[in-house]
C-alpha positions as CSV (number, residue, x, y, z in Angstrom):
1,M,-20.5,19.3,43.1
2,S,-18.0,19.6,40.2
3,I,-17.6,16.4,38.3
4,Q,-16.1,16.0,34.8
5,P,-18.8,14.5,32.6
6,V,-16.5,11.9,30.8
7,L,-14.6,9.7,33.2
8,P,-10.9,8.9,32.6
9,T,-10.2,5.5,31.1
10,R,-7.7,3.1,32.4
11,L,-6.6,0.0,30.5
12,V,-5.5,-2.8,32.8
13,E,-3.2,-5.7,31.7
14,K,-4.2,-9.2,33.0
15,V,-2.7,-12.6,32.3
16,W,-6.2,-13.7,31.2
17,G,-6.8,-10.6,29.0
18,R,-6.8,-10.2,25.2
19,S,-4.3,-8.8,22.7
20,T,-7.2,-7.8,20.4
21,L,-10.3,-6.0,21.8
22,P,-13.8,-5.8,20.3
23,S,-14.9,-2.5,18.7
24,P,-15.0,0.3,19.8
25,F,-11.9,-0.4,21.9
26,A,-8.2,-0.7,20.8
27,G,-5.5,-2.0,23.1
28,P,-1.8,-1.2,22.8
29,D,0.2,-3.6,20.6
30,G,1.7,-6.6,22.6
31,K,-0.4,-6.0,25.7
32,Q,-3.0,-8.4,27.2
33,I,-5.8,-6.1,28.2
34,G,-8.3,-7.7,30.5
35,E,-10.2,-4.8,32.0
36,I,-11.1,-1.2,31.0
37,W,-11.8,0.9,34.1
38,F,-13.6,4.2,34.2
39,E,-11.8,6.1,37.0
40,P,-14.2,7.3,39.8
41,Q,-13.9,11.0,40.5
42,P,-14.3,12.9,43.8
43,G,-18.0,13.6,44.5
44,F,-19.0,10.4,42.7
45,D,-16.6,7.7,43.9
46,R,-18.7,4.9,45.4
47,L,-19.2,3.0,42.2
48,L,-16.8,1.6,39.6
49,A,-17.7,0.6,36.1
50,K,-15.5,-1.5,33.9
51,Y,-15.4,-3.8,30.9
52,L,-13.8,-7.3,31.1
53,F,-12.5,-9.3,28.2
54,T,-11.3,-12.9,28.9
55,S,-9.1,-15.3,27.0
56,E,-8.3,-17.6,30.0
57,K,-10.1,-18.4,33.3
58,L,-9.9,-15.9,36.1
59,S,-8.9,-17.1,39.5
60,V,-11.5,-18.6,41.9
61,Q,-12.0,-15.6,44.2
62,V,-14.3,-13.8,46.6
63,H,-14.8,-10.3,47.9
64,P,-15.7,-9.2,51.5
65,S,-18.7,-7.1,52.6
66,D,-18.4,-3.6,54.0
67,H,-18.5,-5.2,57.4
68,D,-15.7,-7.7,56.7
69,A,-13.5,-5.5,54.6
70,P,-10.1,-4.3,55.9
71,D,-10.3,-1.1,58.0
72,G,-10.8,2.0,55.9
73,Q,-11.9,0.1,52.8
74,R,-15.2,-0.8,51.2
75,G,-16.4,-4.3,50.6
76,K,-17.4,-5.3,47.1
77,E,-20.8,-6.3,45.7
78,E,-20.9,-6.4,41.9
79,C,-23.0,-7.4,38.9
80,W,-22.2,-8.6,35.4
81,L,-24.0,-8.1,32.1
82,V,-22.7,-10.4,29.4
83,L,-22.2,-8.5,26.1
84,D,-20.7,-11.4,24.1
85,A,-19.7,-15.0,24.7
86,E,-18.2,-17.8,22.7
87,A,-20.3,-20.9,22.3
88,D,-18.7,-22.8,25.2
89,A,-18.1,-19.9,27.5
90,R,-19.1,-20.3,31.2
91,L,-19.2,-18.3,34.5
92,A,-18.8,-19.9,37.9
93,I,-21.0,-18.4,40.6
94,G,-21.5,-20.1,44.0
95,F,-21.3,-23.9,44.6
96,K,-23.3,-26.8,43.4
97,Q,-24.1,-27.8,46.9
98,S,-23.5,-26.4,50.4
99,L,-19.9,-26.7,51.6
100,S,-18.4,-26.1,55.0
101,R,-15.4,-23.9,55.6
102,D,-13.2,-27.0,56.0
103,Q,-14.5,-28.5,52.7
104,M,-13.8,-25.2,50.9
105,R,-10.3,-25.1,52.4
106,A,-9.5,-28.7,51.3
107,A,-10.9,-28.1,47.8
108,A,-8.9,-24.8,47.4
109,V,-5.7,-26.6,48.4
110,D,-6.1,-29.6,46.1
111,G,-7.7,-27.6,43.2
112,S,-11.0,-29.5,43.2
113,I,-12.8,-26.3,44.1
114,E,-13.1,-25.5,40.4
115,D,-15.3,-28.6,39.9
116,L,-17.4,-27.8,43.0
117,L,-18.5,-24.5,41.6
118,E,-21.7,-24.1,39.6
119,W,-20.6,-23.2,36.1
120,Y,-23.4,-21.4,34.1
121,P,-23.3,-21.3,30.3
122,A,-22.8,-17.6,29.3
123,Q,-24.7,-15.9,26.5
124,R,-25.4,-12.3,25.5
125,G,-27.9,-10.7,27.8
126,D,-27.2,-12.9,30.9
127,F,-27.2,-10.8,34.1
128,F,-25.8,-11.8,37.4
129,Y,-25.7,-10.0,40.8
130,L,-23.0,-11.2,43.2
131,P,-23.5,-10.4,46.8
132,A,-20.3,-10.1,48.9
133,G,-19.0,-13.5,49.9
134,T,-20.0,-15.2,46.6
135,V,-17.2,-17.4,45.4
136,H,-16.9,-17.0,41.7
137,A,-14.7,-17.2,38.5
138,I,-15.1,-16.1,34.9
139,G,-14.1,-18.4,32.0
140,P,-12.5,-17.6,28.7
141,G,-14.3,-16.1,25.7
142,I,-16.5,-13.6,27.5
143,S,-17.0,-9.9,27.2
144,L,-19.0,-8.3,29.9
145,V,-19.8,-5.1,31.8
146,E,-19.2,-5.0,35.6
147,I,-20.8,-2.5,37.9
148,Q,-19.5,-2.7,41.4
149,Q,-18.8,-1.0,44.7
150,N,-15.6,1.0,44.2
151,S,-13.3,-1.5,45.9
152,D,-10.4,-3.7,44.7
153,V,-10.3,-6.0,47.7
154,T,-10.1,-9.5,46.1
155,Y,-9.2,-12.7,47.9
156,R,-8.0,-15.6,45.6
157,L,-8.7,-19.2,46.7
158,F,-7.3,-20.9,43.6
159,D,-5.4,-19.7,40.5
160,Y,-4.7,-22.7,38.3
161,G,-1.0,-22.8,39.3
162,R,-0.2,-19.2,38.2
163,P,2.5,-17.6,40.2
164,R,0.2,-15.1,41.9
165,Q,-0.5,-14.6,45.6
166,L,-3.4,-16.5,47.1
167,H,-5.3,-15.3,50.1
168,L,-6.8,-18.5,51.5
169,E,-7.4,-17.5,55.1
170,E,-8.8,-14.2,54.2
171,A,-11.1,-15.8,51.6
172,L,-12.4,-18.5,53.9
173,A,-13.2,-15.9,56.6
174,V,-15.7,-14.2,54.2
175,A,-16.7,-16.9,51.7
176,N,-20.3,-18.2,51.5
177,G,-20.2,-21.9,50.8
178,E,-23.8,-22.0,49.3
179,P,-25.3,-22.1,45.8
180,H,-26.0,-18.8,44.1
181,E,-29.7,-17.8,44.7
182,P,-31.8,-17.8,41.5
183,R,-33.3,-14.4,42.3
184,F,-29.8,-12.9,41.6
185,R,-29.7,-13.9,37.9
186,R,-31.7,-13.4,34.8
187,T,-31.5,-12.9,31.0
188,I,-32.5,-9.6,29.6
189,D,-33.8,-8.6,26.1
190,F,-31.4,-5.9,24.8
191,D,-34.3,-4.4,22.9
192,K,-36.2,-3.6,26.1
193,S,-35.5,-1.4,29.1
194,A,-35.1,-3.2,32.4
195,S,-34.5,-2.5,36.1
196,L,-31.6,-4.7,37.1
197,V,-30.6,-3.8,40.7
198,E,-32.3,-1.9,43.5
199,G,-29.9,-1.8,46.4
200,P,-28.5,-2.4,48.9
201,H,-25.4,-0.5,47.6
202,F,-26.5,0.7,44.2
203,R,-29.4,0.8,41.7
204,L,-28.9,-0.1,38.0
205,D,-31.1,0.2,35.0
206,Y,-30.7,-0.8,31.4
207,L,-32.2,1.9,29.3
208,V,-33.2,1.7,25.6
209,G,-33.8,5.0,23.9
210,R,-34.8,8.0,25.9
211,P,-35.8,7.8,29.6
212,A,-39.4,7.9,30.6
213,P,-40.2,10.7,33.1
214,D,-40.5,8.4,36.0
215,L,-36.8,7.3,35.7
216,A,-35.7,10.7,37.1
217,L,-37.8,10.0,40.1
218,R,-36.1,6.6,40.7
219,F,-32.7,8.1,40.1
220,P,-32.7,11.5,41.8
221,G,-29.4,13.5,41.6
222,P,-26.2,12.5,40.0
223,V,-26.0,9.2,38.0
224,M,-23.4,7.2,36.1
225,A,-24.2,6.8,32.4
226,M,-22.5,4.1,30.3
227,P,-23.7,4.0,26.7
228,L,-23.5,0.6,25.1
229,I,-25.0,1.8,21.8
230,G,-25.2,5.4,20.7
231,D,-24.3,8.6,22.5
232,V,-25.4,10.5,25.6
233,L,-25.0,14.3,25.2
234,I,-24.5,16.8,28.0
235,G,-24.6,20.2,26.3
236,N,-21.6,20.1,23.9
237,T,-20.1,17.1,25.7
238,R,-20.5,13.6,24.1
239,I,-20.3,10.4,26.0
240,G,-20.0,7.7,23.4
241,A,-20.3,3.9,23.3
242,G,-17.2,2.5,25.1
243,E,-17.1,5.5,27.4
244,C,-18.7,6.3,30.8
245,G,-19.7,9.6,32.4
246,V,-21.5,11.2,35.3
247,L,-24.6,13.3,34.8
248,H,-25.7,15.8,37.4
249,T,-29.3,14.6,36.7
250,I,-30.8,12.4,34.1
251,S,-32.8,15.4,32.8
252,D,-29.5,17.2,32.0
253,A,-28.7,14.8,29.2
254,L,-30.0,13.9,25.7
255,F,-30.1,10.2,25.0
256,A,-30.1,8.7,21.5
257,D,-33.4,7.4,20.3
258,Q,-31.9,4.1,19.2
259,G,-29.3,4.0,21.9
260,A,-28.8,1.7,24.9
261,T,-27.3,2.9,28.2
262,L,-26.6,1.6,31.6
263,I,-27.7,4.0,34.4
264,A,-26.2,3.5,37.9
265,Q,-26.4,5.3,41.2
266,P,-25.1,4.5,44.7
267,V,-27.7,4.2,47.4
268,G,-27.6,4.0,51.2
């Protein structure tokens, strides 16, 4: 398998993005950049890594599972690691209480769905896993990393009156009207390594410093490496903070002693 180590970067404009990005990023003048994607390459195309930067609320939305996705497309399960958040920043994940499909429909139509969601205060180190079908939104003032199945199938239920297409019927067909399960969220210590996800679609670790020998056993074969602090070296190739790359194996790379890196791999 031939994969270029450093993945191409794509800056994505969003109505809720920012004109000024945090270091080490720089957006073009006059553009509202909401996402930075690292383009998947043939041979390692089941995962997508991205940064999100918000200045306004994202739409209330949901993603289908593999089973419910349109023919020929993947579903989308995803996870978020909050890197920075303003004092009043919040994330909406799941509902405060169980809702029927008819209740979700009525709330999406009249806009009250925003108030029925469970809004969690966001702070650095918060981690959330969102199974397919989880109704969610992201508030303003947040910088986060998203690791997801490589899919862009998004169904919007409510968008605060913005002139963008909604997908009410498609969303209601796949939406889970339940609260988010506590086992899918936690807060990590950025000074300590942590295992964050183990299936069903990918595994993900937060690695501080150099990997212990057993990490290569948990992550056999090619992996995605996303340095948050410091560099990852593959021979003469450097993957720096704010970049993302693919390693043939963890053992191929040299990790910075004081670095911090997300390591991801598709499973199943």
